[in-house]
N, CA, C, O and the ligand as a Tripos MOL2 file, in Angstrom:
@<TRIPOS>MOLECULE
protein
  249   247    63     0     0
PROTEIN
NO_CHARGES

@<TRIPOS>ATOM
      1 N         107.2660   95.3430  113.3040 N.3       1 MET1
      2 CA        106.7560   96.3570  114.0320 C.3       1 MET1
      3 C         107.2770   96.3250  115.5020 C.2       1 MET1
      4 O         107.5470   95.3470  116.1980 O.2       1 MET1
      5 N         107.3530   97.7410  115.8040 N.am      2 ALA2
      6 CA        107.9030   97.7410  117.5170 C.3       2 ALA2
      7 C         106.7280   98.7450  117.9550 C.2       2 ALA2
      8 O         106.0060   99.3760  117.1830 O.2       2 ALA2
      9 N         106.6920   98.7590  119.3510 N.am      3 VAL3
     10 CA        105.8170   99.7610  119.9560 C.3       3 VAL3
     11 C         106.7150  100.6390  120.5890 C.2       3 VAL3
     12 O         107.6880  100.1840  121.1900 O.2       3 VAL3
     13 N         106.4790  101.9480  120.5150 N.am      4 TRP4
     14 CA        107.3140  103.0560  120.9180 C.3       4 TRP4
     15 C         106.7160  103.7410  122.0240 C.2       4 TRP4
     16 O         105.5700  104.1300  121.8000 O.2       4 TRP4
     17 N         107.1910  103.9970  123.1780 N.am      5 LYS5
     18 CA        106.6350  105.0030  123.9530 C.3       5 LYS5
     19 C         107.5310  106.3070  124.2380 C.2       5 LYS5
     20 O         108.7390  106.3940  124.4570 O.2       5 LYS5
     21 N         106.6160  107.2090  124.1690 N.am      6 CYS6
     22 CA        107.2040  108.5880  124.3310 C.3       6 CYS6
     23 C         107.4350  108.8380  125.7930 C.2       6 CYS6
     24 O         106.5870  108.6140  126.6560 O.2       6 CYS6
     25 N         108.6090  109.3060  126.0120 N.am      7 ASN7
     26 CA        108.9730  109.4670  127.5150 C.3       7 ASN7
     27 C         108.5680  110.7040  128.1490 C.2       7 ASN7
     28 O         108.7580  110.8970  129.3500 O.2       7 ASN7
     29 N         108.0020  111.5730  127.3630 N.am      8 LYS8
     30 CA        107.4640  112.8900  127.7120 C.3       8 LYS8
     31 C         105.9950  112.9320  128.1720 C.2       8 LYS8
     32 O         105.5790  113.4780  129.1940 O.2       8 LYS8
     33 N         105.2260  112.2150  127.1810 N.am      9 CYS9
     34 CA        103.8970  112.2610  127.6280 C.3       9 CYS9
     35 C         103.1400  110.7810  127.7610 C.2       9 CYS9
     36 O         101.9540  110.6970  128.0800 O.2       9 CYS9
     37 N         103.9380  109.6810  127.4890 N.am     10 GLY10
     38 CA        103.5620  108.3600  127.7410 C.3      10 GLY10
     39 C         102.8330  107.7410  126.5350 C.2      10 GLY10
     40 O         102.5830  106.5390  126.6200 O.2      10 GLY10
     41 N         102.4540  108.4080  125.4120 N.am     11 ASN11
     42 CA        101.9020  107.9550  124.2470 C.3      11 ASN11
     43 C         102.6810  106.8050  123.7030 C.2      11 ASN11
     44 O         103.9040  106.7600  123.8370 O.2      11 ASN11
     45 N         101.9960  105.8700  123.0900 N.am     12 THR12
     46 CA        102.6510  104.9030  122.3760 C.3      12 THR12
     47 C         102.2500  104.8650  120.8460 C.2      12 THR12
     48 O         101.1180  105.0990  120.4220 O.2      12 THR12
     49 N         103.1770  104.5870  120.2080 N.am     13 VAL13
     50 CA        103.1100  104.4690  118.6110 C.3      13 VAL13
     51 C         103.6950  103.0560  118.0560 C.2      13 VAL13
     52 O         104.7680  102.5830  118.4330 O.2      13 VAL13
     53 N         102.9420  102.5340  117.2300 N.am     14 ASP14
     54 CA        103.3390  101.2670  116.4090 C.3      14 ASP14
     55 C         103.8990  101.6190  115.1540 C.2      14 ASP14
     56 O         103.2420  101.9100  114.1550 O.2      14 ASP14
     57 N         105.2760  101.5790  115.2490 N.am     15 LEU15
     58 CA        106.0020  101.8900  113.8680 C.3      15 LEU15
     59 C         107.1170  101.0430  114.1400 C.2      15 LEU15
     60 O         107.3600  100.4610  115.1980 O.2      15 LEU15
     61 N         107.9890  101.0290  112.7240 N.am     16 GLN16
     62 CA        109.1300  100.1800  112.6380 C.3      16 GLN16
     63 C         110.3020  100.8730  113.3050 C.2      16 GLN16
     64 O         111.1620  100.2150  113.8910 O.2      16 GLN16
     65 N         110.3480  102.2710  113.2180 N.am     17 THR17
     66 CA        111.3410  103.0720  113.9810 C.3      17 THR17
     67 C         110.7730  104.1790  114.8090 C.2      17 THR17
     68 O         109.6140  104.4580  114.5040 O.2      17 THR17
     69 N         111.1580  104.6940  115.5250 N.am     18 PRO18
     70 CA        110.7570  105.8670  116.5130 C.3      18 PRO18
     71 C         110.4030  107.0120  115.7460 C.2      18 PRO18
     72 O         111.3600  107.3560  115.0530 O.2      18 PRO18
     73 N         109.4380  107.7090  115.6050 N.am     19 PRO19
     74 CA        109.2660  108.9330  114.8980 C.3      19 PRO19
     75 C         110.1620  110.0930  115.4340 C.2      19 PRO19
     76 O         110.6350  110.0320  116.5690 O.2      19 PRO19
     77 N         110.3860  111.1340  114.6170 N.am     20 ASN20
     78 CA        111.2400  112.1300  114.8580 C.3      20 ASN20
     79 C         110.4450  113.0930  115.9780 C.2      20 ASN20
     80 O         111.0260  113.6400  116.9160 O.2      20 ASN20
     81 N         109.1670  113.1870  115.7370 N.am     21 THR21
     82 CA        108.3840  113.9940  116.8370 C.3      21 THR21
     83 C         107.1320  113.2210  117.1490 C.2      21 THR21
     84 O         106.4860  112.5360  116.3560 O.2      21 THR21
     85 N         106.8700  113.4500  118.5230 N.am     22 CYS22
     86 CA        105.7030  112.6140  119.0370 C.3      22 CYS22
     87 C         104.4950  112.9710  118.4330 C.2      22 CYS22
     88 O         104.2090  114.1680  118.4200 O.2      22 CYS22
     89 N         103.6940  112.1260  117.9050 N.am     23 PRO23
     90 CA        102.2360  112.8090  117.3060 C.3      23 PRO23
     91 C         101.3540  113.3810  118.3550 C.2      23 PRO23
     92 O         100.4530  114.1800  118.1030 O.2      23 PRO23
     93 N         101.6950  112.8700  119.7340 N.am     24 SER24
     94 CA        100.7190  113.2830  120.6410 C.3      24 SER24
     95 C         101.1130  114.6330  121.2580 C.2      24 SER24
     96 O         100.2580  115.5160  121.3250 O.2      24 SER24
     97 N         102.3140  114.8370  121.6970 N.am     25 CYS25
     98 CA        102.6690  115.9940  122.3210 C.3      25 CYS25
     99 C         103.5600  116.9730  121.4920 C.2      25 CYS25
    100 O         104.0280  117.9990  121.9860 O.2      25 CYS25
    101 N         103.7840  116.5500  120.0740 N.am     26 LYS26
    102 CA        104.5220  117.2490  119.1010 C.3      26 LYS26
    103 C         105.8160  117.7530  119.3560 C.2      26 LYS26
    104 O         106.2720  118.7300  118.7630 O.2      26 LYS26
    105 N         106.4980  117.0310  120.3350 N.am     27 GLU27
    106 CA        107.6720  117.4500  120.7060 C.3      27 GLU27
    107 C         108.7310  116.2350  120.2390 C.2      27 GLU27
    108 O         108.3930  115.1000  119.9020 O.2      27 GLU27
    109 N         110.1330  116.7720  120.3070 N.am     28 LYS28
    110 CA        111.0690  115.7250  120.0800 C.3      28 LYS28
    111 C         111.3860  115.1960  121.3120 C.2      28 LYS28
    112 O         112.0300  115.7760  122.1870 O.2      28 LYS28
    113 N         110.8450  113.9020  121.3760 N.am     29 CYS29
    114 CA        110.8560  113.1800  122.5770 C.3      29 CYS29
    115 C         111.9170  112.0330  122.5210 C.2      29 CYS29
    116 O         112.3540  111.6770  121.4270 O.2      29 CYS29
    117 N         112.2950  111.5060  123.5670 N.am     30 GLU30
    118 CA        112.8130  110.2260  123.7510 C.3      30 GLU30
    119 C         112.0020  109.1600  123.5770 C.2      30 GLU30
    120 O         111.0710  109.0740  124.3780 O.2      30 GLU30
    121 N         112.1240  108.1490  122.5760 N.am     31 PHE31
    122 CA        111.1980  106.9000  122.5160 C.3      31 PHE31
    123 C         111.8040  105.7510  123.0400 C.2      31 PHE31
    124 O         112.9510  105.4560  122.7040 O.2      31 PHE31
    125 N         111.0900  104.9980  123.9100 N.am     32 VAL32
    126 CA        111.7270  103.8300  124.3580 C.3      32 VAL32
    127 C         110.8050  102.8060  123.5970 C.2      32 VAL32
    128 O         109.6320  103.0500  123.3110 O.2      32 VAL32
    129 N         111.5070  101.5520  123.2800 N.am     33 ASP33
    130 CA        111.0680  100.4370  122.7440 C.3      33 ASP33
    131 C         110.3640   99.7430  123.9320 C.2      33 ASP33
    132 O         111.0490   99.3560  124.8790 O.2      33 ASP33
    133 N         109.0680   99.5750  123.9200 N.am     34 VAL34
    134 CA        108.2940   98.7980  124.8920 C.3      34 VAL34
    135 C         107.6790   97.6230  124.3950 C.2      34 VAL34
    136 O         106.8260   97.0520  125.0750 O.2      34 VAL34
    137 N         108.0640   97.1400  123.1300 N.am     35 SER35
    138 CA        107.3910   96.0500  122.5820 C.3      35 SER35
    139 C         107.5630   94.8140  123.3720 C.2      35 SER35
    140 O         108.5560   94.7380  124.0950 O.2      35 SER35
    141 N         106.7700   93.8950  123.3260 N.am     36 CYS36
    142 CA        107.0850   92.6600  124.0440 C.3      36 CYS36
    143 C         107.6910   91.6720  123.0360 C.2      36 CYS36
    144 O         107.3400   91.5130  121.8670 O.2      36 CYS36
    145 N         108.6710   91.0370  123.7080 N.am     37 TYR37
    146 CA        109.4820   90.1230  122.9880 C.3      37 TYR37
    147 C         109.4530   88.7360  123.6510 C.2      37 TYR37
    148 O         110.0860   87.8060  123.1500 O.2      37 TYR37
    149 N         108.7480   88.5900  124.7350 N.am     38 ILE38
    150 CA        108.6820   87.3140  125.5280 C.3      38 ILE38
    151 C         107.3420   86.8720  125.5290 C.2      38 ILE38
    152 O         106.3870   87.6470  125.4840 O.2      38 ILE38
    153 N         107.2380   85.4590  125.5880 N.am     39 PRO39
    154 CA        105.8520   84.7500  125.5580 C.3      39 PRO39
    155 C         104.8960   85.3730  126.5970 C.2      39 PRO39
    156 O         103.6840   85.4050  126.3870 O.2      39 PRO39
    157 N         105.4720   85.8830  127.7530 N.am     40 GLU40
    158 CA        104.5900   86.1200  128.8990 C.3      40 GLU40
    159 C         103.6890   87.3630  128.6250 C.2      40 GLU40
    160 O         102.7290   87.5870  129.3620 O.2      40 GLU40
    161 N         104.0030   88.2060  127.5270 N.am     41 CYS41
    162 CA        103.0470   89.1160  127.2610 C.3      41 CYS41
    163 C         102.5310   88.9490  125.7240 C.2      41 CYS41
    164 O         101.9740   89.8840  125.1500 O.2      41 CYS41
    165 N         102.7350   87.8160  125.1660 N.am     42 GLY42
    166 CA        102.0460   87.5780  123.8310 C.3      42 GLY42
    167 C         103.1970   87.2600  122.7480 C.2      42 GLY42
    168 O         102.9490   86.7010  121.6800 O.2      42 GLY42
    169 N         104.3290   87.6300  123.0950 N.am     43 GLY43
    170 CA        105.4650   87.2980  122.0240 C.3      43 GLY43
    171 C         105.6750   88.4190  121.1010 C.2      43 GLY43
    172 O         104.9240   89.3940  121.0940 O.2      43 GLY43
    173 N         106.6710   88.2960  120.3340 N.am     44 ALA44
    174 CA        107.0460   89.5390  119.3050 C.3      44 ALA44
    175 C         106.0850   89.7210  118.3370 C.2      44 ALA44
    176 O         105.9520   90.8700  117.9150 O.2      44 ALA44
    177 N         105.2120   88.6400  117.7760 N.am     45 GLU45
    178 CA        104.4560   88.8430  116.7620 C.3      45 GLU45
    179 C         103.0160   89.4460  117.2420 C.2      45 GLU45
    180 O         102.1190   89.7410  116.4530 O.2      45 GLU45
    181 N         102.9430   89.5730  118.5580 N.am     46 SER46
    182 CA        101.5710   90.0940  119.2020 C.3      46 SER46
    183 C         101.3870   91.4220  118.8390 C.2      46 SER46
    184 O         100.2940   91.8230  118.4410 O.2      46 SER46
    185 N         102.5930   92.3100  118.9670 N.am     47 GLY47
    186 CA        102.2320   93.7090  118.8570 C.3      47 GLY47
    187 C         101.8740   94.2990  120.2560 C.2      47 GLY47
    188 O         101.4130   95.4280  120.4170 O.2      47 GLY47
    189 N         102.0990   93.5360  121.1010 N.am     48 ASN48
    190 CA        101.6960   93.7580  122.6140 C.3      48 ASN48
    191 C         102.6960   94.6580  123.1640 C.2      48 ASN48
    192 O         103.7950   94.7020  122.6120 O.2      48 ASN48
    193 N         102.4280   95.4720  124.3080 N.am     49 VAL49
    194 CA        103.6550   96.2220  125.0560 C.3      49 VAL49
    195 C         103.8230   95.3230  126.0320 C.2      49 VAL49
    196 O         102.9490   94.5940  126.5000 O.2      49 VAL49
    197 N         105.1610   95.3880  126.3950 N.am     50 ASN50
    198 CA        105.7280   94.6560  127.6110 C.3      50 ASN50
    199 C         105.6780   95.5610  128.6840 C.2      50 ASN50
    200 O         106.4850   96.4710  128.8760 O.2      50 ASN50
    201 N         104.4570   95.2090  129.5500 N.am     51 GLU51
    202 CA        104.1170   96.0660  130.5620 C.3      51 GLU51
    203 C         105.2040   96.4010  131.6080 C.2      51 GLU51
    204 O         105.2690   97.5080  132.1430 O.2      51 GLU51
    205 N         106.1080   95.3200  131.8880 N.am     52 GLN52
    206 CA        107.1210   95.5320  132.8170 C.3      52 GLN52
    207 C         108.0720   96.6650  132.3420 C.2      52 GLN52
    208 O         108.4240   97.5470  133.1250 O.2      52 GLN52
    209 N         108.4700   96.6290  131.0840 N.am     53 VAL53
    210 CA        109.6130   97.5230  130.2930 C.3      53 VAL53
    211 C         108.8200   98.9620  130.3300 C.2      53 VAL53
    212 O         109.4210  100.0260  130.4810 O.2      53 VAL53
    213 N         107.5060   98.8700  130.1860 N.am     54 PHE54
    214 CA        106.8500  100.1970  129.8900 C.3      54 PHE54
    215 C         106.9280  100.6300  131.4100 C.2      54 PHE54
    216 O         107.4400  101.7490  131.4460 O.2      54 PHE54
    217 N         106.6450  100.2160  132.5670 N.am     55 GLN55
    218 CA        106.7810  100.6490  133.9180 C.3      55 GLN55
    219 C         108.2290  101.0400  134.3270 C.2      55 GLN55
    220 O         108.4860  102.0390  134.9990 O.2      55 GLN55
    221 N         109.1360  100.1720  133.8660 N.am     56 GLU56
    222 CA        110.5290  100.6150  134.0980 C.3      56 GLU56
    223 C         111.1620  101.7820  133.4500 C.2      56 GLU56
    224 O         112.1490  102.3650  133.8970 O.2      56 GLU56
    225 N         110.4820  102.1040  132.2880 N.am     57 SER57
    226 CA        110.9220  103.3300  131.7150 C.3      57 SER57
    227 C         110.7430  104.4610  132.3310 C.2      57 SER57
    228 O         111.4780  105.4400  132.2020 O.2      57 SER57
    229 N         109.5700  104.3830  133.1680 N.am     58 TYR58
    230 CA        109.2860  105.7010  134.0270 C.3      58 TYR58
    231 C         110.2640  105.7970  135.1350 C.2      58 TYR58
    232 O         110.4610  106.9200  135.6010 O.2      58 TYR58
    233 N         110.8820  104.8240  135.6080 N.am     59 LYS59
    234 CA        111.8020  104.7250  136.8450 C.3      59 LYS59
    235 C         113.1070  104.9210  136.5920 C.2      59 LYS59
    236 O         113.8620  105.2990  137.4880 O.2      59 LYS59
    237 N         113.4920  104.7090  135.4550 N.am     60 THR60
    238 CA        114.8580  105.0090  134.9820 C.3      60 THR60
    239 C         115.1620  106.0170  133.8740 C.2      60 THR60
    240 O         115.4800  105.6790  132.7340 O.2      60 THR60
    241 N         115.0310  107.3930  134.3290 N.am     61 PRO61
    242 CA        115.2610  108.4560  133.4270 C.3      61 PRO61
    243 C         116.6760  108.6960  133.0080 C.2      61 PRO61
    244 O         117.5930  108.5660  133.8190 O.2      61 PRO61
    245 N         116.8840  109.0440  131.7560 N.am     62 LYS62
    246 CA        118.2410  109.1010  131.4380 C.3      62 LYS62
    247 C         118.8150  110.5620  131.4430 C.2      62 LYS62
    248 O         120.0010  110.7610  131.1800 O.2      62 LYS62
    249 ZN        104.9660  112.7860  123.5100 Zn       63 ZN63
@<TRIPOS>BOND
     1     1     2 1
     2     2     3 1
     3     3     4 2
     4     3     5 am
     5     5     6 1
     6     6     7 1
     7     7     8 2
     8     7     9 am
     9     9    10 1
    10    10    11 1
    11    11    12 2
    12    11    13 am
    13    13    14 1
    14    14    15 1
    15    15    16 2
    16    15    17 am
    17    17    18 1
    18    18    19 1
    19    19    20 2
    20    19    21 am
    21    21    22 1
    22    22    23 1
    23    23    24 2
    24    23    25 am
    25    25    26 1
    26    26    27 1
    27    27    28 2
    28    27    29 am
    29    29    30 1
    30    30    31 1
    31    31    32 2
    32    31    33 am
    33    33    34 1
    34    34    35 1
    35    35    36 2
    36    35    37 am
    37    37    38 1
    38    38    39 1
    39    39    40 2
    40    39    41 am
    41    41    42 1
    42    42    43 1
    43    43    44 2
    44    43    45 am
    45    45    46 1
    46    46    47 1
    47    47    48 2
    48    47    49 am
    49    49    50 1
    50    50    51 1
    51    51    52 2
    52    51    53 am
    53    53    54 1
    54    54    55 1
    55    55    56 2
    56    55    57 am
    57    57    58 1
    58    58    59 1
    59    59    60 2
    60    59    61 am
    61    61    62 1
    62    62    63 1
    63    63    64 2
    64    63    65 am
    65    65    66 1
    66    66    67 1
    67    67    68 2
    68    67    69 am
    69    69    70 1
    70    70    71 1
    71    71    72 2
    72    71    73 am
    73    73    74 1
    74    74    75 1
    75    75    76 2
    76    75    77 am
    77    77    78 1
    78    78    79 1
    79    79    80 2
    80    79    81 am
    81    81    82 1
    82    82    83 1
    83    83    84 2
    84    83    85 am
    85    85    86 1
    86    86    87 1
    87    87    88 2
    88    87    89 am
    89    89    90 1
    90    90    91 1
    91    91    92 2
    92    91    93 am
    93    93    94 1
    94    94    95 1
    95    95    96 2
    96    95    97 am
    97    97    98 1
    98    98    99 1
    99    99   100 2
   100    99   101 am
   101   101   102 1
   102   102   103 1
   103   103   104 2
   104   103   105 am
   105   105   106 1
   106   106   107 1
   107   107   108 2
   108   107   109 am
   109   109   110 1
   110   110   111 1
   111   111   112 2
   112   111   113 am
   113   113   114 1
   114   114   115 1
   115   115   116 2
   116   115   117 am
   117   117   118 1
   118   118   119 1
   119   119   120 2
   120   119   121 am
   121   121   122 1
   122   122   123 1
   123   123   124 2
   124   123   125 am
   125   125   126 1
   126   126   127 1
   127   127   128 2
   128   127   129 am
   129   129   130 1
   130   130   131 1
   131   131   132 2
   132   131   133 am
   133   133   134 1
   134   134   135 1
   135   135   136 2
   136   135   137 am
   137   137   138 1
   138   138   139 1
   139   139   140 2
   140   139   141 am
   141   141   142 1
   142   142   143 1
   143   143   144 2
   144   143   145 am
   145   145   146 1
   146   146   147 1
   147   147   148 2
   148   147   149 am
   149   149   150 1
   150   150   151 1
   151   151   152 2
   152   151   153 am
   153   153   154 1
   154   154   155 1
   155   155   156 2
   156   155   157 am
   157   157   158 1
   158   158   159 1
   159   159   160 2
   160   159   161 am
   161   161   162 1
   162   162   163 1
   163   163   164 2
   164   163   165 am
   165   165   166 1
   166   166   167 1
   167   167   168 2
   168   167   169 am
   169   169   170 1
   170   170   171 1
   171   171   172 2
   172   171   173 am
   173   173   174 1
   174   174   175 1
   175   175   176 2
   176   175   177 am
   177   177   178 1
   178   178   179 1
   179   179   180 2
   180   179   181 am
   181   181   182 1
   182   182   183 1
   183   183   184 2
   184   183   185 am
   185   185   186 1
   186   186   187 1
   187   187   188 2
   188   187   189 am
   189   189   190 1
   190   190   191 1
   191   191   192 2
   192   191   193 am
   193   193   194 1
   194   194   195 1
   195   195   196 2
   196   195   197 am
   197   197   198 1
   198   198   199 1
   199   199   200 2
   200   199   201 am
   201   201   202 1
   202   202   203 1
   203   203   204 2
   204   203   205 am
   205   205   206 1
   206   206   207 1
   207   207   208 2
   208   207   209 am
   209   209   210 1
   210   210   211 1
   211   211   212 2
   212   211   213 am
   213   213   214 1
   214   214   215 1
   215   215   216 2
   216   215   217 am
   217   217   218 1
   218   218   219 1
   219   219   220 2
   220   219   221 am
   221   221   222 1
   222   222   223 1
   223   223   224 2
   224   223   225 am
   225   225   226 1
   226   226   227 1
   227   227   228 2
   228   227   229 am
   229   229   230 1
   230   230   231 1
   231   231   232 2
   232   231   233 am
   233   233   234 1
   234   234   235 1
   235   235   236 2
   236   235   237 am
   237   237   238 1
   238   238   239 1
   239   239   240 2
   240   239   241 am
   241   241   242 1
   242   242   243 1
   243   243   244 2
   244   243   245 am
   245   245   246 1
   246   246   247 1
   247   247   248 2
@<TRIPOS>SUBSTRUCTURE
     1 MET1         2 RESIDUE 1 A MET
     2 ALA2         6 RESIDUE 1 A ALA
     3 VAL3        10 RESIDUE 1 A VAL
     4 TRP4        14 RESIDUE 1 A TRP
     5 LYS5        18 RESIDUE 1 A LYS
     6 CYS6        22 RESIDUE 1 A CYS
     7 ASN7        26 RESIDUE 1 A ASN
     8 LYS8        30 RESIDUE 1 A LYS
     9 CYS9        34 RESIDUE 1 A CYS
    10 GLY10       38 RESIDUE 1 A GLY
    11 ASN11       42 RESIDUE 1 A ASN
    12 THR12       46 RESIDUE 1 A THR
    13 VAL13       50 RESIDUE 1 A VAL
    14 ASP14       54 RESIDUE 1 A ASP
    15 LEU15       58 RESIDUE 1 A LEU
    16 GLN16       62 RESIDUE 1 A GLN
    17 THR17       66 RESIDUE 1 A THR
    18 PRO18       70 RESIDUE 1 A PRO
    19 PRO19       74 RESIDUE 1 A PRO
    20 ASN20       78 RESIDUE 1 A ASN
    21 THR21       82 RESIDUE 1 A THR
    22 CYS22       86 RESIDUE 1 A CYS
    23 PRO23       90 RESIDUE 1 A PRO
    24 SER24       94 RESIDUE 1 A SER
    25 CYS25       98 RESIDUE 1 A CYS
    26 LYS26      102 RESIDUE 1 A LYS
    27 GLU27      106 RESIDUE 1 A GLU
    28 LYS28      110 RESIDUE 1 A LYS
    29 CYS29      114 RESIDUE 1 A CYS
    30 GLU30      118 RESIDUE 1 A GLU
    31 PHE31      122 RESIDUE 1 A PHE
    32 VAL32      126 RESIDUE 1 A VAL
    33 ASP33      130 RESIDUE 1 A ASP
    34 VAL34      134 RESIDUE 1 A VAL
    35 SER35      138 RESIDUE 1 A SER
    36 CYS36      142 RESIDUE 1 A CYS
    37 TYR37      146 RESIDUE 1 A TYR
    38 ILE38      150 RESIDUE 1 A ILE
    39 PRO39      154 RESIDUE 1 A PRO
    40 GLU40      158 RESIDUE 1 A GLU
    41 CYS41      162 RESIDUE 1 A CYS
    42 GLY42      166 RESIDUE 1 A GLY
    43 GLY43      170 RESIDUE 1 A GLY
    44 ALA44      174 RESIDUE 1 A ALA
    45 GLU45      178 RESIDUE 1 A GLU
    46 SER46      182 RESIDUE 1 A SER
    47 GLY47      186 RESIDUE 1 A GLY
    48 ASN48      190 RESIDUE 1 A ASN
    49 VAL49      194 RESIDUE 1 A VAL
    50 ASN50      198 RESIDUE 1 A ASN
    51 GLU51      202 RESIDUE 1 A GLU
    52 GLN52      206 RESIDUE 1 A GLN
    53 VAL53      210 RESIDUE 1 A VAL
    54 PHE54      214 RESIDUE 1 A PHE
    55 GLN55      218 RESIDUE 1 A GLN
    56 GLU56      222 RESIDUE 1 A GLU
    57 SER57      226 RESIDUE 1 A SER
    58 TYR58      230 RESIDUE 1 A TYR
    59 LYS59      234 RESIDUE 1 A LYS
    60 THR60      238 RESIDUE 1 A THR
    61 PRO61      242 RESIDUE 1 A PRO
    62 LYS62      246 RESIDUE 1 A LYS
    63 ZN63       249 GROUP 0 **** ****
């Protein structure tokens, strides 16, 4: 399981792969993998969001 963040509205979804359309804003958005993979935020099994990646994704628009 991974946590994906919609880069349009900031909504997060827990899915294996990012959805085609965001369930929140109903648009085809770019989804960023904001899953925690490091022990600092609970590890890969926790299902937590990596807050640092989450915040960084706002600063680096593609
Ligand atoms: Zn969205």
